[in-house]
Each structure stands twice: as structure tokens, then as C-alpha cells.
Phi, psi and omega in degrees: 000131181286143177288145176291152180298141178268095183298317180295327176293319178299313180297320180296317179297315182294318178298316180296311180297320180299315180298312182293317179299317182291320182286317190248347184097148183295318183298322186283341185263123178266160180297325179297322178296321179293317179302313180295312183292327181276346181066043180233171176270162179300319180298319180297314180302310184285340174291319181275326184224093185300339179214166177296325178297321177296319179292318178295321178295320178295319176301311182291325177295316177295321178295319178299315181299319178294314180298321179295321177296317181296317179293317179300321178296316180295318180290325179295330180279347182275152173304151187275062171220148187304319184294317177293326179290324175298314179297319179297323178295314178296318180297322179295315179295319179300319178295318181297313184286347177277347178300140180299332183269006182290126181234030180103164178288124182303324183287316178292323177300315181298314182292335174289321179289324186230065189296332184259356183289149174229040179270183183302314180297321179295322178293321176299314182296312181295321179294319178300312182296317178298316180292325176299315179296319180297327177297318177293315181298329179289339182264345182201154175269160173297150004274353181299314181299322178296317181292318179295319179298320178298320176298313181297315180298319178295321178297312180300324179279356181052043180270356179244137185284335182235100181302333180291336174295320178297321178295317178298318178297318179299318178300315181294316179297318182291329180277327182217074186296345181273355180248144175287146180293145176278141180254000000 
């Protein structure tokens, strides 16, 4: 008789792998390291996640679900007009990248490690980024949507030293899209 799945073991493995993948990168983390850090056996790990790609896809899917909840919360708190929602979206990303534990966008990090892959984790990452962009496009027409997307992309890449400057630029762009933001 087969043992029933250990749900708490699956969650422990996924939490452990998520932490390690985010801190060190998917390529750098081996399955043996996850087994040791999660305190599980090899059989348990492979019963829940038959391959490293399955585990990476689960990590990115869980990250996507969390990010979607955070963004939905920020948008729900914003006034119900597209320009305020755009600013709220930029502000939410700025708050996320300001966290001391921020080590880059998990989706962009994965695609940087595996730029040519078309496996399940790469599809999760690309879909998240595409859907994120579509969310911006639904709130504004070009060139405003393009400018806001550039701010969000720069924030995720942590290429700007002060995320609040990006929020100020978003406010200015949303209020006067025909003028360049003052620096």
C-alpha cells in the first residue's frame, strides 16, 4: 500500500527550495542541498518534485501567487482610476525592491540564468512578466504605458538607487504624460 502524500513535507521542501533558489539562484542550488536543508529524504523530495525543473516551476508559481496577492492589495487600496492605479503599481514594486532581503525579481533572475530554456519554470517566468506588462497596458495607452513599464522594469532590476524617485516620476507621468519627469 502506497503512503499518503506528506503535505507538510512538500510545503517544507518548497519553502526551503524557494529560499535557496532566491538567495543563490536555481542553477547554483543542488537537490542534495535542498534535501539536507529541508531535512527530508531523497524519496520524499522526488515523490513531490520529480525533477529540479518541477521544483523550480513550483517555486516560481508560488512566487507569482504571492506577488499577485500583493499587487491586488495595492491596487484595491488605490482610487478607482487608471492613473492612480498606475502610480499604486509602481509604488508597490518600489516598496518590494526597498526590502532589505530583495535580491532581484525571481522571474527575471531565472530567465537570466536560463535565457534560452523553454521548460516549465521559464514559461512561468515569461508568463508572469508578460501578464505584468499587460496589466500596465490595460491602465494606459502608449507612450504612458511604455514609460511606466520602463520604471517598473528598472525597479525590478534595481538599477535605480532610490525607488521613491521612480514613484515620483510615475506620479508626474500619470498626471502629465506629455511632459518628461523632472529629476
